[in-house]
C-alpha positions in Angstrom: 189.3 108.6 76.3 189.6 107.7 72.6 187.9 104.5 71.5 188.9 102.8 68.2 186.6 100.0 67.4 186.4 98.1 64.1 183.4 96.5 62.4 179.9 97.8 61.7 179.7 100.1 64.7 182.9 101.9 63.7 181.7 102.3 60.2 178.5 103.9 61.4 180.3 106.2 63.8 182.7 107.4 61.1 179.8 107.8 58.7 177.8 109.9 61.1 180.8 112.0 62.0 181.7 112.7 58.4 178.1 113.3 57.4 178.3 110.3 55.0 175.5 107.8 54.4 175.4 104.9 56.9 176.7 101.7 55.2 174.1 99.7 53.5 174.4 96.6 55.7 173.2 98.6 58.7 170.1 100.0 57.0 168.1 96.8 57.5 166.4 98.0 60.7 163.4 100.1 59.6 164.0 102.6 62.5 167.6 103.5 61.6 166.3 106.1 59.1 164.1 107.7 61.7 167.0 107.8 64.2 169.2 109.5 61.6 166.5 112.0 61.0 166.3 112.8 64.7 170.1 113.2 64.9 170.1 115.5 61.8 167.4 117.7 63.3 169.2 118.1 66.6 172.6 118.6 64.8 171.0 121.4 62.8 170.0 123.4 66.0 173.4 122.8 67.6 175.3 123.8 64.4 173.2 127.0 64.2 173.9 127.7 67.9 170.1 128.1 68.4 169.8 131.0 65.8 166.8 129.6 64.0 164.4 131.1 61.5 161.9 132.5 64.0 164.0 133.3 67.0 167.3 132.8 68.8 166.6 129.9 71.1 169.7 130.6 73.2 169.5 134.4 73.3 171.7 136.0 76.1 174.3 133.2 76.5 176.7 131.0 74.7 175.2 127.5 74.6 178.5 125.9 73.7 179.9 126.8 77.1 177.2 124.9 79.0 177.2 121.2 79.9 174.8 118.7 78.4 172.0 117.7 80.7 171.4 113.9 80.5 168.3 112.2 81.6 169.1 110.7 85.1 166.5 107.9 85.0 167.6 105.8 81.9 170.7 103.7 81.3 170.8 103.8 77.5 174.6 104.6 77.3 175.5 101.5 79.3 172.8 98.9 78.3 173.1 99.8 74.6 176.9 99.4 74.6 178.1 96.7 72.2 179.5 93.4 73.5 183.3 93.3 73.9 185.0 91.3 71.2 188.5 90.5 70.2 188.3 93.3 67.7 187.7 96.1 70.2 190.3 98.1 72.0 187.9 99.9 74.3 188.8 99.1 77.9 185.3 99.8 79.3 183.3 97.6 76.9 180.6 95.4 78.4 181.6 91.8 78.9 178.0 90.6 79.5 175.5 89.7 76.8 173.7 92.5 74.9 170.0 92.7 75.6 168.1 94.2 72.6 164.9 94.4 74.8 166.7 96.3 77.5 168.4 98.6 75.1 165.2 99.4 73.2 163.3 99.9 76.5 165.8 102.6 77.6 165.8 104.2 74.1 162.0 104.4 74.3 162.3 105.8 77.8 164.6 108.6 76.6 162.3 109.4 73.7 159.3 109.5 76.0 161.1 112.0 78.3 162.3 114.2 75.6 158.9 114.2 73.9 157.2 115.3 77.1 159.9 117.9 77.9 159.8 119.5 74.5 156.1 119.5 74.4 155.9 121.2 77.8 158.4 123.9 76.8 156.7 127.3 77.0 156.5 129.1 74.8 156.2 126.2 72.3 158.6 127.2 69.6 158.0 126.3 65.9 161.8 126.0 65.4 161.7 122.9 67.7 159.0 121.2 65.6 161.5 119.2 63.4 163.0 117.7 66.5 159.6 117.1 68.1 158.3 115.4 64.9 161.5 113.3 64.5 161.2 112.2 68.2 157.6 111.1 67.7 158.4 109.4 64.4 161.2 107.3 66.1 159.0 106.5 69.0 156.2 105.3 66.7 158.7 103.3 64.5 160.1 101.5 67.5 156.6 100.7 68.8 155.4 99.5 65.4 158.4 97.3 64.9 158.4 95.6 68.3 160.8 97.9 70.1 159.3 97.2 73.5 155.8 97.0 74.9 154.1 99.6 77.0 155.9 102.8 78.0 158.5 102.2 80.7 157.7 103.7 84.1 160.2 106.3 85.1 160.1 109.1 87.7 158.9 112.5 86.7 161.6 114.8 85.3 160.9 118.5 84.9 163.5 121.1 84.0 161.4 124.2 83.4 161.3 127.0 85.9 158.9 129.3 84.1 161.6 132.0 83.9 162.3 132.9 80.3 166.1 133.1 80.7 166.4 130.0 82.9 164.2 128.0 80.6 166.4 129.0 77.6 169.4 127.8 79.6 167.6 124.5 80.4 166.5 124.2 76.7 170.2 124.5 75.6 171.4 121.9 78.1 168.5 119.6 77.4 169.0 119.7 73.6 172.8 119.1 74.0 172.0 116.1 76.1 169.4 114.9 73.6 172.0 115.3 70.8 174.5 113.1 72.7 171.8 110.6 73.4 170.7 110.6 69.7 174.2 109.6 68.7 174.0 106.7 71.1 170.6 105.7 69.7 171.9 105.7 66.2 174.9 103.6 67.2 172.7 101.1 69.1 170.1 100.7 66.3 172.9 100.3 63.7 174.5 97.6 65.9 171.2 95.8 66.3 170.5 96.0 62.6 174.0 94.6 61.8 173.2 91.5 63.8 176.6 91.6 65.5 175.0 91.1 68.9 173.9 87.6 67.9 177.5 86.4 67.2 
């Protein structure tokens, strides 16, 4: 399905897709910069198809052929969806009010999961360190700027089997899912920064 939405969210989506700077009026939120850094780090790995400086993260298979693995315990995509307005043409937009608290709680839940997963990846790969650092930076930024209180309680989610090949497959799927979720996070934080949810 193709969504064509006008306003600040559309500008941000187009800017991200084109690699352009996000419009100035969406940069008021102090965490939008950290979110863009995370998306950039993930995009770099995806664009390189895992062929990083120290090793090929996806050796032995084509990562682009695999599906993205999304965290099953958060609802970021749905709770961070902007409120439907007269200016949107997306048929599945939310009609209820937008909850900044609920959106940020789910974003922090995602960041918490990905932080734990990437830190538990064995062997720990230095090529993942930019993503791991950016994940921690965004977590700390949200916490420092009132993006929720204590860490949300979610069920345990482990994807590693301790088999080198299977774990590389899981890493590919997990990073693809994280990349998709990072796009959602950027859109949500830009939407919150724009103030459109208060209108």
